C-alpha positions as CSV (number, residue, x, y, z in Angstrom):
1,M,-52.5,96.2,31.3
2,G,-49.5,95.5,33.4
3,A,-46.2,94.0,32.4
4,G,-45.5,92.2,29.2
5,H,-46.9,88.6,29.1
6,S,-45.9,86.0,26.6
7,H,-47.5,82.6,26.0
8,R,-46.3,79.3,24.8
9,L,-47.5,79.8,21.2
10,Y,-45.7,83.1,20.9
11,R,-42.5,83.0,18.8
12,H,-40.3,86.0,19.4
13,G,-39.2,87.7,16.2
14,H,-38.8,91.0,14.3
15,S,-40.6,90.1,11.1
16,P,-43.0,92.4,9.2
17,V,-45.9,90.4,10.6
18,H,-44.6,90.8,14.2
19,E,-44.4,94.5,13.8
20,L,-48.0,95.0,12.6
21,P,-50.3,96.5,15.3
22,P,-52.3,93.8,17.1
23,H,-55.7,95.2,16.1
24,C,-54.7,95.1,12.5
25,K,-53.8,91.4,12.7
26,L,-56.9,90.6,14.7
27,A,-59.2,92.2,12.1
28,A,-57.3,90.6,9.2
29,V,-57.5,87.1,10.7
30,F,-61.2,87.5,11.7
31,L,-62.1,88.7,8.2
32,F,-60.0,85.9,6.6
33,V,-61.8,83.2,8.6
34,V,-65.2,84.8,7.7
35,V,-64.3,84.6,4.0
36,V,-63.1,81.0,4.3
37,V,-66.2,79.9,6.1
38,S,-68.4,81.7,3.4
39,T,-66.7,79.8,0.6
40,P,-68.9,77.1,-0.9
41,R,-67.6,73.6,-0.1
42,E,-68.0,72.5,-3.7
43,A,-65.3,75.0,-4.8
44,M,-62.6,72.7,-3.7
45,W,-59.9,74.5,-5.7
46,A,-60.4,77.7,-3.7
47,F,-59.0,76.2,-0.5
48,A,-55.6,75.7,-2.2
49,P,-55.1,79.5,-2.7
50,Y,-56.2,80.1,0.9
51,A,-53.4,77.7,2.1
52,V,-50.9,79.4,-0.2
53,L,-51.9,82.8,1.3
54,L,-51.3,81.5,4.9
55,A,-48.0,79.9,3.8
56,V,-46.9,83.3,2.5
57,V,-47.8,85.0,5.7
58,A,-46.1,82.3,7.7
59,G,-43.0,82.8,5.6
60,A,-43.1,86.6,6.1
61,A,-43.4,85.9,9.8
62,R,-40.4,83.5,9.7
63,I,-42.4,80.7,11.2
64,P,-40.9,77.3,10.3
65,A,-43.2,74.8,8.7
66,G,-42.5,72.2,11.4
67,Y,-43.4,74.6,14.1
68,L,-46.7,75.5,12.4
69,L,-47.6,71.9,11.7
70,K,-46.9,70.8,15.3
71,R,-49.3,73.5,16.6
72,L,-52.0,72.3,14.2
73,L,-52.3,69.1,16.1
74,I,-54.7,70.9,18.4
75,E,-57.4,70.2,15.8
76,I,-57.1,66.4,16.0
77,P,-60.6,66.1,17.8
78,F,-62.1,67.9,14.8
79,V,-60.3,65.5,12.4
80,A,-61.7,62.5,14.3
81,F,-65.2,64.0,14.1
82,A,-64.8,64.6,10.4
83,V,-63.7,61.0,9.8
84,L,-66.8,59.7,11.4
85,M,-69.2,61.9,9.4
86,P,-69.3,59.7,6.2
87,F,-70.4,56.8,8.4
88,V,-73.1,58.5,10.5
89,V,-74.6,61.2,8.3
90,P,-77.7,60.0,6.5
91,G,-78.1,60.4,2.8
92,E,-77.3,58.9,-0.6
93,Q,-74.6,56.3,-0.4
94,V,-71.4,56.1,-2.5
95,H,-68.9,53.3,-2.6
96,V,-65.2,54.2,-1.9
97,L,-62.7,51.4,-1.7
98,G,-65.5,49.0,-1.0
99,L,-67.0,51.1,1.8
100,A,-70.5,52.5,1.6
101,L,-70.2,56.1,2.6
102,S,-72.7,59.0,2.8
103,E,-72.2,61.6,0.1
104,N,-73.5,64.3,2.4
105,G,-71.1,63.0,5.1
106,L,-68.1,63.2,2.7
107,W,-68.9,66.7,1.8
108,G,-69.4,67.6,5.4
109,A,-66.1,66.0,6.4
110,W,-64.3,67.9,3.6
111,N,-66.0,71.1,4.8
112,V,-64.9,70.7,8.4
113,L,-61.4,69.6,7.6
114,A,-60.7,72.3,5.0
115,K,-62.2,75.3,6.8
116,G,-61.2,74.1,10.3
117,T,-57.6,73.6,9.3
118,L,-57.3,77.0,7.6
119,G,-59.0,78.7,10.6
120,V,-56.7,77.0,13.1
121,A,-53.6,77.8,11.0
122,A,-54.6,81.5,10.8
123,S,-55.1,81.6,14.6
124,V,-51.7,79.9,15.2
125,I,-49.9,82.4,13.0
126,L,-51.7,85.2,14.9
127,A,-50.7,83.7,18.3
128,S,-47.2,83.1,17.1
129,T,-46.6,86.7,16.2
130,T,-48.5,88.6,18.9
131,E,-48.0,88.6,22.7
132,L,-51.0,88.2,25.0
133,R,-50.7,91.7,26.3
134,A,-50.7,93.0,22.7
135,L,-53.8,90.9,21.8
136,L,-55.7,92.4,24.8
137,L,-54.6,95.9,23.7
138,G,-55.8,95.1,20.2
139,L,-59.2,93.9,21.4
140,Q,-59.5,97.1,23.4
141,R,-58.5,99.2,20.3
142,L,-61.2,97.3,18.2
143,K,-63.8,98.6,20.8
144,L,-64.6,95.2,22.3
145,P,-66.7,95.7,25.4
146,P,-64.2,96.8,28.2
147,L,-65.7,94.3,30.6
148,L,-64.9,91.4,28.3
149,V,-61.3,92.7,27.8
150,Q,-60.9,92.9,31.6
151,I,-62.3,89.4,32.1
152,A,-59.9,88.0,29.5
153,S,-57.0,89.9,31.1
154,F,-57.7,88.7,34.6
155,M,-58.3,85.2,33.4
156,I,-54.9,85.0,31.6
157,R,-53.0,86.5,34.5
158,Y,-54.9,84.6,37.2
159,G,-54.4,81.3,35.3
160,D,-50.7,81.6,35.9
161,V,-51.3,82.1,39.7
162,I,-53.6,79.0,39.8
163,T,-51.0,76.9,37.9
164,D,-48.2,77.9,40.3
165,E,-50.5,77.0,43.2
166,M,-51.2,73.6,41.7
167,R,-47.5,73.0,41.2
168,R,-46.7,73.8,44.8
169,M,-49.4,71.6,46.1
170,S,-48.2,68.7,43.9
171,I,-44.6,69.2,45.2
172,A,-46.0,69.1,48.8
173,R,-47.8,65.9,48.1
174,R,-44.8,64.2,46.6
175,S,-42.6,65.3,49.4
176,R,-44.8,63.5,51.8
177,G,-44.6,60.3,49.7
178,F,-47.9,60.5,47.9
179,E,-48.4,59.1,44.5
180,A,-51.7,59.0,42.6
181,R,-52.4,55.3,42.1
182,G,-55.9,54.0,41.4
183,V,-59.2,54.8,43.0
184,R,-57.7,55.1,46.5
185,S,-56.0,58.3,45.5
186,W,-59.1,60.1,44.5
187,G,-60.0,61.2,48.0
188,V,-56.6,63.0,48.4
189,L,-57.0,64.6,45.0
190,A,-60.5,65.7,45.8
191,K,-59.3,67.3,49.0
192,S,-56.5,69.0,47.1
193,A,-59.0,70.4,44.5
194,G,-61.2,71.8,47.4
195,A,-58.2,73.4,49.0
196,L,-57.1,74.8,45.6
197,F,-60.6,76.4,45.2
198,I,-60.5,78.0,48.6
199,R,-57.0,79.3,48.2
200,S,-57.9,80.7,44.7
201,Y,-61.0,82.4,46.1
202,E,-59.2,84.0,48.9
203,R,-56.4,85.1,46.6
204,G,-59.0,86.7,44.3
205,E,-60.5,88.6,47.2
206,R,-57.0,89.9,48.3
207,V,-56.2,90.9,44.7
208,H,-59.5,92.7,44.4
209,L,-59.1,94.6,47.7
210,A,-55.5,95.6,46.6
211,M,-56.9,96.9,43.3
212,V,-59.7,98.9,45.0
213,S,-57.2,100.4,47.5
214,R,-55.2,101.6,44.5
215,G,-58.1,103.4,42.9
216,Y,-59.7,100.7,40.7
217,A,-63.3,101.7,39.9
218,G,-64.3,99.1,37.3
219,S,-62.0,100.1,34.4
220,M,-58.4,99.5,33.7
221,P,-56.1,102.5,32.8
222,V,-54.8,102.5,29.2
223,I,-51.0,102.6,29.5
224,D,-50.1,102.2,25.9
225,E,-52.2,103.7,23.1
226,V,-51.8,101.4,20.1
227,T,-52.3,103.1,16.8
228,A,-51.9,102.0,13.2
229,T,-50.9,103.9,10.0
230,R,-52.7,103.6,6.7
231,A,-49.8,101.6,5.3
232,Q,-50.1,99.1,8.1
233,W,-53.8,98.7,7.6
234,T,-53.1,98.2,3.9
235,R,-50.6,95.4,4.6
236,A,-52.9,93.7,7.0
237,A,-55.9,93.9,4.6
238,A,-53.9,92.2,1.9
239,L,-54.8,88.7,3.3
240,P,-58.6,89.1,3.7
241,V,-59.0,91.1,0.5
242,T,-57.1,88.5,-1.6
243,A,-59.1,85.8,0.1
244,L,-62.3,87.6,-0.7
245,A,-61.4,87.7,-4.4
246,V,-60.9,83.9,-4.3
247,C,-64.2,83.4,-2.5
248,L,-66.1,85.5,-5.1
249,L,-64.6,83.4,-7.9
250,G,-65.6,80.3,-6.0
251,W,-69.2,81.4,-6.1
252,T,-69.2,82.4,-9.7
253,L,-67.2,79.7,-11.4
């Protein structure tokens, strides 16, 4: 998969969560999200234990609360959508603080906020404790189709190349006195976007030719074989198994 590659969400550390194999963490987070989504929205009490479970995992990973909350801001668009639901979803009306709100909309808003927040928090914890290269190796270990893993790998690495190219073009424009101001600047920006596309396409062709000349035949060699012990699987399974117990209680109580 090439050299190690970190991302902005990754928080370097040596916690028990960091040391778990990536495919164990991927499986645990996926199953946890499935359990959360499967929980009936009427079982409002069940979402508190889910949050406690994530807080315990974040504590074990030594992720500060402020760091986690800051990364949760990514779900603001979903929050805005949920806030609008009581006003736009048809159904029986209830009055809250003098406002006529849809009962179905209120339940829907609660469902989106609770489950969405827990899912995003679980994903942030996963990203904060696992490097991108490890995530790709984990997906490979979980038998995700190799072509999808390769596409994800190339996308991540080529994204950095495109970002660097955009930065150089921006510096070149500023060095020539250009500043984007109003509609008149759109022509220059459009030409820059076209030039970026051509350069990216040509770069992709050169990279592909270089890979083929080095023996690439449609599959990437596995440099590191990631394995997990039974104890590591057991520790990773603690999160979804405990969540499943809560979910079952939510359906029966």
